[in-house]
Every structure is written in structure tokens, then in C-alpha cells.
N, C-alpha and C positions, 0 to 999 in steps of 0.2 A: 473593569469591563462592565460591571453593573453595580448598582448600589441597593441597599436594603431600605425599602419604604418604612419598615418598622423602626429602623434607627432614626430616619428623618423625623418621624412623629414622636418616637418613644422617649427621647431625652427629656421632653417636657412633661412626661406622664405624671410623675408624682407632684410636680409643681402645679399642674392643672388641677389635680385633686385638692391640693392645698388652697388654691384660689377659690374654687367653687364652694369649698366649705368655710372659707374665710379664715384659714389657719395655716399660713405658710410659715414653717419653722426651720430652724437650723437642721433638724433631723431630715426634713424634706430635701433640703439642699445636699446634705451628705449622701442620702440615698440616691438622689439624682446623679451625683458624681460617681457613685459606685455603679449605677445603671449605665452611665456613659462608658465607664471603663469596661464593664462586662460585654456590652454590645459592640464596643469598639474592638475588643480582642476578637470577637466572633467575625466581624466584617474584615479586619485586617488579615486574619488567617485565611479567610475565604479568598480575598483578593490576592494574597500572596501565592495561593495555589495557581490562579490564572497567570500571574506574573512569572513565577519560576518556570512553569511548564512552557509558556510562550518563549521565554529567553532560551531555555534548553533546546527548543526546536528551531532556533534561528529567527524567531519573529521579534521585530522591534517593538518595545514598549516605550512610548513617548513619555509617559508620566505615571508615577505611583504617588497618589495623593493621600495625605493624612488629613481627614476632614474634607468638607465640601467648599468649592470656590465661593467667593473670590479668594484668589491666592494671596497669602501674606508674603511668603518667601520660599525659595527653593534652591537646591544645589544640584549642579550637573557637571559632568566631565565634558569639557569643550571638544567637539568632534575634530577640530583642526589642531589645536595646541596640546591637547591631552591634559590640560590643567583644569582643576575644578574651579567653577565660578558660581557666584550667587545670581539668582534670578529674582528680582523684586517685583511684586505686583503681578498683573495679568499679562505680562509679556508673552506673546505667542511663541511656542516652542514645538518643533517637529523633527528634532535631530535623531541620530542613531543611538545615542546614549540615553539612559533613562534619567529624567528630571524627578528628583524626590522632593515633593512639595509639601508645605505646611499651609493649610487653608484656614480661613477665618471662622468657618462654621464647623465646630468640632463634633460632627454627627456621623462617624463612620469613616469611609474611605473609598477609593476607586482606583482602577487601573485603566489607562488610555492606551489601547493597543492599536498599532498601525493596521489599517484596513479592516477593522472589526465591523464596519458597516458595509463592507463589500464593494468599496469604491476605489481602492488602490490596488494596482496590479503588479507592484514590484515583487521580486523574489522573497524579500524579507517581510512581506505583508501577510496578515492573517487570511485575507481573502483568497490567496492563490495556493494555500496549503492543501494537502490531501484531506479527504474527509476524516481519516483516522487521526491526523495531527490536530485538526480543528476540534474533533471530539475530545481528545485528551485535554486540550486547553480549556474547553468549556466545562468538562467534568471535574477538572482539578480542584475547583473551589468546593464542590460538594464533598470530594474525597478528603480534602484538608479539614473540613468541619467534622467529618467522621473521625479522623485521626485525633483531632483536638479532644473530642468527647472521650475517646479511648484513653488518652493520656491523663485526662482529668479524673476519670473514674478509677483508673489504676492508682493514681496519686491519692485519691480518697481512701482506697483500700490499704495503702501503705501507711498513711497517717492515722487511720482509725475509722472504720466504717461501722455504723450502727447495724446490728443484725438481730433477728429474733432469737431469744434464748433457746427456744425449742429446736433451732437449727444447729446448735452446737453439740459436738460429740456424737457418738453413735456410729455404727458401721456405714450408714448411708450418707452421713454428713461430710461436706467438704471443708468444714470449719473445725480446726483442732482446738481443744480446750486451752492449750498453752498460748494461743494467740489472743485470748481474752484479757483485757487490761483493766477492767473495772467491774464493779458490782452491778447486778441487774437493777433496772429501774423501769417504771411504767411510762411509756412514751405514747403520746397521741399520734395516731397514723392519719386520721382524717376527721373532719368536723362536718356534720350534716348542716346544710343551710337551714336557716330559720329555726334552729334548735337553741336550747338554753346555752349550750357551749359556744355557739356562734355569737349570741348576744353578749356573753361574758367577754369575748375576745380571745378564746382559746384558739391555738393554731397548731397545725401539724408540726411535730418536732418538740413540742412542750413536754417536759417531764413533770408529772404530777407527784407531789411529795406529801400533800396534806389536804383533807377536806374537813371543814368545820361548819356546824350550824350554831345557833345561839347558845347552845348548852354544852356541846362537846366537840372534840376534834379527833379525827382518825388519821393515823399515819399510813401513808400508802407506800408499801414496799413491793407489792406484786399486783398483777392485773386483777386477781380475785378481790383484793382489798378495795380497789376502786369500784368494782361492780357492787360489792356489799355496801359501800358507803353511799352510792347513788340510790340504791334500793332503800336503805335505811333512812335517808334524808329526803326522799322524793316528796315533792310538793312544798319543800321548805326553802327559805332563803339560806344560801350557803356562801362560804368563802372557799375558793379553790386556790391553793398555793402551788405555783409551778416554777420550775427552773428553766429559764429560756436563755440558752447560751451561758454567759457568765453572770447574768442577773437573776434575781428572784422576784416574781410578780405575784401579787395577791388579787385575784379576780372574783367579782361578786355577781350573783344572779340567783334566779329561782328555778329549782329543778321541776320537771314535769310531775304532776300528781298522778296522771294516768300514763301507763307505758304499754307498748305492744311488743310483739315478737321481733319486729324490725327496728323499733325505735325505743331506746332506753330513756331513763330519766334525764341524762345529761346530753345525749345525742352525739357520741363520738365512737370511733373504733380505736382500739388500743392494743398494745402488746407489751410483754416483758422483753426488754431490749438490753443488749450488752454491746460493748465496743470491741471489735476484732481488728487487730493490726496484722495484715497479711505479709508474709515474706515477699520480697519484691518480685521473685521469679513466679510465684503463684499469682500475685496481683496482676501481672501482665497478661497471663492467660485468662484468668477469671474476669479481668477488666474487659477484655475483648468479648467474652461470652455475655457479660452483663450489658455491654454496649449494644450488641446485636439483639439481645432480648428487649432492651428499651426501644430500639428501632422498630421491631415488630409491633410492640404495644402502641407506639405513636402512629404507625401506619394503620392499625386497626381503628384508632381514635379518629384519624383523618377520614377513613371510610365512613365512620358514623357521622362525621361532620358533613361530608358530601351527601350522604343519604338524607340528612335533615334539611340541607339546603334545597335539594331537588325534590324532596318529598313534601315536607311540611312547609318549605319556603322560608324558614327562619333559622337563626343561629342559636345553638344551645347555650344554656347559662354557663356551661363549663368552658366556653371559648373565651379567651382573654386576648385583648390587643395590647398595644404599648402601655396604656395606663395600668391595666391589670398586671402586666409583667413588672412594671415599676413598683406596684404595691407588694407583689410577691418578693421582689428584690429586697425590700425593707424587712420582710419577715425572715428571709434567709440571712440578712446582715445581723439580725438580732440573735440568730441561732449559732453563728460562727463560721469560720473559714471552710470547714468540711462541707457544710450545707451550701455555701456559696459556690464551691467548686462543683458539687453535684448538680446544682441548679443550672450553672453555666453549661455543663455537659448536656443536660436535657435541652436547653435552648439551642446548643450547637447541632444536636441531632435534628431538632425541628427545622432549623435553618437549612440543613442539608436536604431534608426531605422536601421542603417547600420549593427549594431551587431545582430539585430534580424532577418536579412535576412537569408534564408536557404542556405548560402554559406559556404562550408567547410573552416575551419580555423577560422571562426567567431563563436560567441556563437550560432547563429541561425543554423549554419551548424552542430555543435555538438548536438544541440537539435534534428535536423533532423535524426542523427544517433540513438538517443534514440527512436524516432518514428519507425525507421526501426527495431530496436531491439524488440520493443513492438509487432510489426506486425508479425515478423518471429519467435519470441519466444526465440531468443538467440542473443547475441551481435555480431556485425561485428568484424572480426579479427582485433585486435589492430594494427597489422602490416599493413594491407590494409588501415585501417582508417588513420593511421599515414602518409602513402604515399599520400593519397588523400588530407589531410590537408596541407602537405608540398607543393604539386603541386599548390593547390589553393592559398596558401599564396604567393608563388612566382609570380603567375599571378596577384594577387592583387598589389604586389609591383611594377611590371612592369606597370600596369595600373596607379598607383599613380605617377610613374616617368613620364609617358606620359602626364598626366594632369599637372604635375609640369613644364615640358618643355613648354607646351602651355601657362601656367601662365607667365613664364619668357618672352616668346615672346610677350605676350599681354602687359606687363607692362614696357618693356624696351623703 
């Protein structure tokens, strides 16, 4: 029913960064493949929500496409003979059964629903359905992205979720000691921009195991060890040894000589972390609560973004487009499966929220037109609605290109 402009631009994200830096590697291509897979899953789940809800309510779906046209090949059950047949190339199809197509441009997917543009008046057309049925079909994509995030977060909790050590045990804690499956380690939670840690290449999720200067090394077993090491070595050239997923990295740089209350010598926030494997029945409930909490946090962040757009007239440095997401995908790939799953869940919530916004061309915008129809007692002219959606889609594409340019400039 709709496609994601982020997917259209995003698959090229990491490759673009490689070209502008003159360094396209196999790792770029591998990460690009993972990026394609992650965003492909997000879009397929979203479009499957529209498709399944439409079919359940008797609305014909002409086509469910994997990738974007031109079409390579498709398969459909013939309306007359009941026998499945192949459809090769861009042969026009508008039958009652759904054509499942595979298209040449592997950037997401789409659903082509009968009457979605308000021009067909048959009983099995989207255009003639009640407002409630049309709302369910439009909202189903958003709902499926939320469900996907819930499933992924619950899966992370079952496989093993990193949690702060100070949240384990005690009468107020929801995490039992027997769920802990490893020893505490010092994990980087965030890296301040333009800090020594950022220049070294430290990333959230890195586990610090050792800090060395030219004369001595300190083993890092707890958060206090890292704080003492950065204070003791401030102003010096150091090597920081980290465990990143399954690999061990040695990063070099110079610590700050002068520190403040808000900025340490290294420039990170950290915590003593352990891995908790939740029982499945606990993970389902806690996963739902964690998903709702993430949704609230992302909504607050969107509020801040809108404030900066309409207030300062600029996009904040924390806003990333397709290229930035591609770079973050590489970071998650380095950290392992659990981090990829958690990152995908966050992207899924983002996609759900963006599509729920009352912006024409998105699901929320189409739902807004349903609300207008309900209030005025008649639908908005399909021609006028189509023009509004087209203009809005163009503006969204321009905005996405603007963010992409910012991403490229940031990562070159």
C-alpha cells in the first residue's frame, strides 16, 4: 500500500560512505546486505499487516511485491482455472487472486490493493469499505511493526539481555540472581561526540578490559577501575583494549589533560553490566513493557526533533538518515546477534511511529483523511487527496535526501 523512502535510499548508505571516503570494502558490502535484510523485514512485516487485514475484510489485493518494479517474475492462482501460473516481466494483472511478485530492485516491498486510490467502486474494493474497515487496513502496518518490536525484544531477553549489575537482586528488582549467566564487565553505554573516546573509535556496547600507557597496564574489572585508570592516565597516550562481540580490539588515543564535572578524561558513560536470561513467560510481559517504554522515549525524541525543526529551523546532530542507520548497522553487526535484534526492534518502533504521524502520503495521513470524512459526512475528493499525498511524498523525499547529505558529510 505504501513504501518506505528510507529503504529506497538506505540500502546504498554504507556503500555511499565507502565511495566518498575512497574505501569500498567487503565489510561495506556485507553490512549493506545486513542492512537490506533488516529493513526488508521491517517493510515486509508492515506491508503484510495491510495485506492480511485487507484480505480478512474481503478486499482484493492485486499484488504483494518483494522488492520494487520492474517485475522479474511472479506467481498467481488463475481466477478461471484455479491453477497456479507464472507471470514473467511487467504483464499487467488485476485479478481477484493475489500475484506474489519478485522484483528487480531489492529495496523493500509493497502491496497493491484494489481501490486504494478511491477510484474503484466494486464491493471488494478498498474505496467502498466502511471507515472502520479502512482504518483497520491502514493501521495494520503500524500495529505489525509494534508486534515485531515486541517479539524481538522478548527474544533478546530470552537469549540474554545486558542489564546493569545494580538492577540485579533486592526486593525492588525484577531481575533474579539465578537468571544471570556471566560475570560483571564494564560496558560503554554512550560516547560523547568530539571526545577522546570518539576519536579512538569506541562504540556503545564495547566491553573495556584493559587500559595501558607507556609504562603500565590496568585491568578493568568494574566501573570504578575504568574511572581510576582515566584519572591516573589523563593527558597521556593510552591503549584501550575492548571486547567487541567475538573480537578483541586495541584502540589508541590521548586522554584529556583537563576534565570537568560533566566531561571525564575519556568522554564516555559506562556501567557494570551482566547478562540476564529471562524465563520465556517473564520475557513476554517484560518485553511488552520495555517496548512501550521505548515507544514513549522515541515519541519524546520526535517531539524534540519537531521543536528543533520549527524553532531553530535545523535538524539536530542526533538525527540519522539511511546512511547513519547503515553505519549503526555495522556497529551492531560487530557486537553480535542480540544487539542486531535490539537495533531492529528500535527501527521497527521508529517506522511504526513515523507511519502513524498525520502526514499525508503516510498511513497516519490517510487515517487523517478518514477522520475528515467522518466529520464532514463525505469523502475528500480523490483527486485533491491524491495531489496532497503526492506533494507530501515529494517533500518527505527531499527531507530524506537532506538528512542523507548530512549523514555523508558526518561520516566522511
